[in-house]
N, C-alpha and C positions, 0 to 999 in steps of 0.2 A: 241723253247723256252724250257727252263727247269729250274725251280726254286726250284725242291725237287726231290731228287733221293735216291736210296738204293745202297750204295757202296758194293764193294767186300772187305771182311775184314777177311775171313778165309784164313789161310796161305796156305793150301792144293789147294785151288782154284786159289789163287794168282800165285801159282808155276805151276799148270797144265795149266792154260789159258794164262798167261802173263810172265812165266819164272822169276819171282822174288819171293824172301821170305822177308816178313815183320818181322818174328821172334816172331810173337805172334798173336793169334786169339781173335777176338772180335764178339759179336752179330752184325749182320748187321741191323742197324737201320736208319731210314730215316734222311737225311742230308738236312738242309735249308740253305739258304744264311747266311754267317758268321760261319757256323759250320765247324768242321775239319773232313777230310777225306783223304784217301791215293791217291797220284798221282805217276806215273812213269815217270822218265826223264833219260837221259844219266848221267852216273856217271862222276864226274870230279876229277882229281888229279891235284893239284897246278894250278887250273884255266883252264886246258885243258882237252878235252874229253879223257876218259880213255878206249881205245881199245874197244869201244862199249859196255862196261858193263853198267847195269842198275841200278838204285837207286830207292827206293821207300820211299817217303817222306809223312808226313802228311801236308796237306796244308788247308788254309782258303778257303771255297768255296764262294769267292767273291773277285774280283781283287783288290778293294780298300778297306781295312778292316776298322772297326771302330776306331782303334787307330791312323789311318792316316787322316780319313775324316769322319765326321758325316753328311755331307750336303746330301740332298735327292737324288741326282743323283748317288752318290756312292753306294747306297743301291742295284742299279739295274746293277751292273757290275759283275754278275755271268755268263752272256752270252756275247760272242763277235761275232758280225756279220762278217762273212767272207768277205762280199763286202767292209767293211770299216775298218777292224782291223788294216791296215797299215796307217790309216789317223787319227783315233780318239786318243785323247791325252791320254786317259787311257791306251791304248794297244800298240801304234805303236813302243814305244822304245823296249818293249819285243819282238814284232814280228820282228823288225829289227835285234835284237841279236839272233833270232832263239831259243828263250826260249819256247819250245814246249813240251808238255807232253801228255801222255795217261791216262785218268781217268777210272780206272776199276768200271764197273757199273753192278749190278744185274738187276735192272730195274729203269726206271725214270717215272715221273708223269706228266700228261698233264690235262687241264680242258676240259671236253667234254660237249658240248651243244646239247640238243635234237633238230633235225631239225624241229620236229613237234611243238616245243615250243621254238622258238629263243629267247623269252624274258624271259624264265625261267633261273633258277639258274644252274651254270655249276656243273658237278660231276666230281671228281678227278678219273682219270683212271690210272692204272699201265699198263706200256708198257714194254714188254721184248721180248727176242728171244724165239721161241719154245724150250720147254724142260728146260727153265731156263739157258740157256748158257750165261755167262757173255759177256757183251759187252765193248769194249775199245772205249771211247769218245774222240775225238780230242780236246786238250785244249792248252792253253798258260798259263805261270806262271811267276811270278816275286818274288823277295825277298825284305824283309824289315828288318831293324835293329830295334828291339825293344828298348824302352827306357832303359832296363836293359843290353842291348848289345847283346842278342840273336838275331839269325836270324830267321825270320818267312817266310814262303812261302805262296803265295795267288795264286789262280787259276781261270780260266773262261772257260766255254765250248764254242767250236766254233759252230756256227748255220748257216744255209743255208735257203733259200726260200723253202716252200713245199706247194705252192698253187696248184701245179699239182701232188703232191705225192698221190698214190692210198689209202694209209692207213692214213698218218699223216694230210691230208688236212681236215679231220673231227674234228680236235681239234682246240682250242682257239675260241674266241668270233666271232659270225657272223659278217662279214664286216671287220674284221681285217686281216692283212697279216698272212698267216700260215707260221710258221717257225718250224725247227727241228734241233735237235743236229746232229753233224757230227759223225756218227757211222763208225768207221774204219774197213775194212777188216783186220783180223789178219795179213795177209801177208804184210800188209802196216805199221804195227806198227813201224818197225825199220826205214822205209823210212821217216814216219811222224817225227820221233824224230831227224833224222840225215841229211835229204836232204837240199840242199841250200834254202834259204828263197825265192828265186824266183820261186822255183818249188812246194813250200808248198800248195799254193791255190788250185793246180791242184788235191789234195787229198781231198779237202773239197767239197763234193758232197752229194747228196741224197743217203741214203742206200737204196737199192732196194731188199734186202733179206727180208724173212719173218718176220713179227713182229705179237705178240700176244698182245691184250689189254682186260682189264676187269675192271669194277668199283672197286675203292678202296677208298671210301670216308674216310676222316679224321674222328677220333672219336670225338664226341661233347666234347667241353670243359666243364669241371665241375667247376662251380664257387666255389670258396673257401668261406666257411661260414665266415661272418663277426663275429669278436670277440664282444661280448656283452659290450656295453658301461658300465663303471663303474657307480655305482649309484651316484646322486649328492648329496654332503654332506648336512646334515640336516642344514637349516638356524639357526643362534644363536637365543636363547630366546629373546623375546622382553622384554626391560626393563620395570621394574615396575614404578609406580608413584614415589615411594621412591628413585629409582635409578636416576630420572631425576631431582628431586629437592632437 
C-alpha cells in the first residue's frame, strides 16, 4: 500500500531513467491522494498507439477524483490490488482497455510499527532504492471530462501481497495483511505499457531488489492562531426616569 510518495519531477532524471521529457523542472515534494504528479503512458495519435512513443502527463493520484465522487470509498482508490483489479468496479474498465502507466517515484512512504511496542503509534518511513535511483511503479489510469470540457487523468498504483517479503513485511499495522506497490524492473517498462491485457498480471510481482528505509516522520502541524473576536459593542445607556414617563 502507498498513500504518500515523492515523484520524480526533474527533467534530467525523467530523461535519464525513463526516457521522457516533461519540459520543466519542479521541486520534488510529497504527493498525497488527490494530488497531481506525473505518469508515463504510451502516446496516442488519432486514438491509436503511436509507434511506441511515450507521453508524460500530470494525473490525479486517486482513481476516482473529488469532482466525480465524494463518497468515502472513493478516497481510497489510490491503490489497486492486482488480485482483483479486473473485477472491481472502479478499475475493471481501465484494466480491460489496457490503460496502464509507469509512475516515476523517488521514494514512497509506509507506516512502521515497532515490534517491541505493537500497540504504539506508527512512524512514517521513506523507502527507496540504494543511491536514490528512481523507481517505476506499475499503475493504471483513466480519463475524465471536466465540467469545463478539459480532459483530466487519474491514476492508481498496483499492489501485491507482501506477507513474506523480507523487507516490506515489517510495515503496516500488526495483524493486517502486508501489501507493497509493484516496482517494475526498468527492462519491463515497455512491456508493462504495451503487452496484451492477459499478460499484464504476470508483471505484477514482489520487487526482490535492494531497498533502503529510514524514518521520515511528517512535520507536526502548526495550528493557525485564531483571530481575536471583535469586542462586543457597549450596551446602550439605560433610560432615565424622565425618558420613561
